[in-house]
Structure formats: structure tokens, C-alpha cells
N, C-alpha and C positions, 0 to 999 in steps of 0.2 A: 269533606265534601266532597262527592264528584263537580266537576266543572265541563259543559262545554267555553270553548276558546277559537279565537279566530288570530292569526301571526299573520303578519306583512312578513315577505319573503325579500331578501335584496335587489331581486329582480321586480318585484313591486306584485307579485301575484300570492293571492291566499292562501293558506290552509286551514284549514275546518277541522277540531281534534277535539277528543273529548280524556276525559283520565280524572282519576282519586285524589290524584296531588299535582296541582297545578305547576310551584315551583321543580319542583323533580324533572319534570314533562317539559316543561320551557328549561330546562340546563343540559338535558338531553336531546332535546332541536337543536340547541346551541354548539353539544358536542359534536352532531352529525349522526349521532347513533340512536334520533325521531324517528324520524323516517325520511322514505327515499328524497322525495318531493323539498320537504326543508333541507337534506343533507345534502345538495346539490344547490344550494341558492340561501347559501351565508351569508352576513350573520340573517337573523329575524329577530320582529318584534313584537309585541304583545300587543295585540290594536285592542278585543274586547275580551269579555270571559261572561256566562252564565252561571250563576251559581246554583245545584240541585240536591233535591235530597235524595236522590236515588239513582245509579250507575246506570240502567235500563232508562232513566229518565234524559239524559246526560247527553248518552250514544244517541239516542231514539232525534233529541233535538241536531246534535250532528250528524246524521245523515237526510234529516231535513236539512239544513244550512247549505250542504254542499252542496245540495242539486239546486239551488239556487244561483243565480246568477250576477252578477258586480254591483252591481248598482242596488241591488236588492238588498244582497251584505252591506252596501255601506251603507245605504236607506239604516240598514238596522243596527247598526255599530252607532252612528250620529244621530237616534232616540226617534226617526222621522217615524214610529207606529204607522199613521192614515197612514204613508208610500207602500207599508208591502203590500197591501190586495191590490193596489192597480200596478204595482212594477209583475207582479201573479200572472200578467196579463201577456200571453205571447204578439209577439211584434210584428214576428214573419208575416210578411207579405200573401202568403197561399197555404195559410195554416187552417184561416179562419174565414168565413163570409161574416161581412160586417151587414147587419139587417138584415142576415136567411131566414130566421125563424129557426124552430125546430125542426122542420119536415129535411133541410137543407144534410140532418146527418144521419137521416134514415137509410139502410141498406136499399137499393134499387131492389122493383117488383122482381122474384124470381123467372126465370123463364120459364116455357113448359119442360124444356131441355134437363132441366135442373134437378137433381132428387130428392131436392127437399133441402130442407135445413140443420143443420147439426146442434146438438145442444152438448152441454158439459158432462162427462161420468161423472160418478162421485168424487170417483179418487182424482179429477182434474180440480171439480172444485172445492177440495180440499185443501190447498192451497191457501187460499185468502186468509187472510191474517186480519184482521180490526187495530187500530190502534187507537189509544185517546192519549194527546199529549197534553204536558201541563202546558200553561201556559204561565210563566213571570210576569204579576204586575212589577214596577216599579216600588212599592211599598213591599212588594217579598223579598227585595232583591237581588231585581239582576241590575248588571254592576256594567259598567264601561271603567276598563280599565285602562289607561294610554300610559304602557312603559316600555321605558325603553330595558330591554332585558340584558343588557350589557352592562348595568349600573352595578 
């Protein structure tokens, strides 16, 4: 079965990956042949994994979780699913103005010297892809594994 997994490296960093064979992939990471990130930070420990029906679903989830911050990954691993949405909010002071409304995200009115707005050509717009991730409920087998790979 395909898996998405999160490892903790010796330096405390997290590594997120996906694989068909979790046991073999963990062995590869421990031997230093899994990934450059883990090879330089041995030993590694498996903290979390999710099982999927298809490898593309595991890969999509890997890429999704790789984009998350440390606190959000820790909430996922702890099963604190209610915190995931809140942790997705950007905490940067200047990135979002609180209580500014929808108007703050609108572009400024064009000046008379502007030559007009530019729209995407058909070729530029065709790179859009849509994904429908499969979320696992606890009943479907979302599994948290705390296992020392060195055992």
C-alpha cells in the first residue's frame, strides 16, 4: 500500500515523503540512501504515516504536508485535526491586514497612463491543474505510528 510519512531526523528536523513500501523506505533512510536531507541527519525516527489506496494520493498528500510549518505538522501527528485550519493562517505581521475587508486585496485603479490590463493567453492559462485530495478519517485507517526505526 502507498504511504505518506513523516520522519524526525537526529537534528530535530522533519522529513516528509511518500512510498509504496514503508519498511523498505525507512531502511533506505537509515542507510543514508533515502534522501540527502535524511542522509546528513541520521538516525531518523518514524513519527507518523497515512495509508492510501493509490500512490498519487500519497504523493499529493506528501506535497501538501511539505508546505506546512512545523506546528501544523505537529498538530497533524498529535491528531489535533481541529487546529489544522487555524495553523494555516499566516502569522506574518505585514502579509494580511486584519479587519481590512475585501477591498484591501483589490488592485489600485489604473492611471490614465496605463496601457490597460493584461489577461492571460490561452497557453498561459492552460497550466492550471485541479486536485481533489482524499482525506482519511480515523475509521478509514489514518494511522499514527510511533516507532523507533533502529529497533
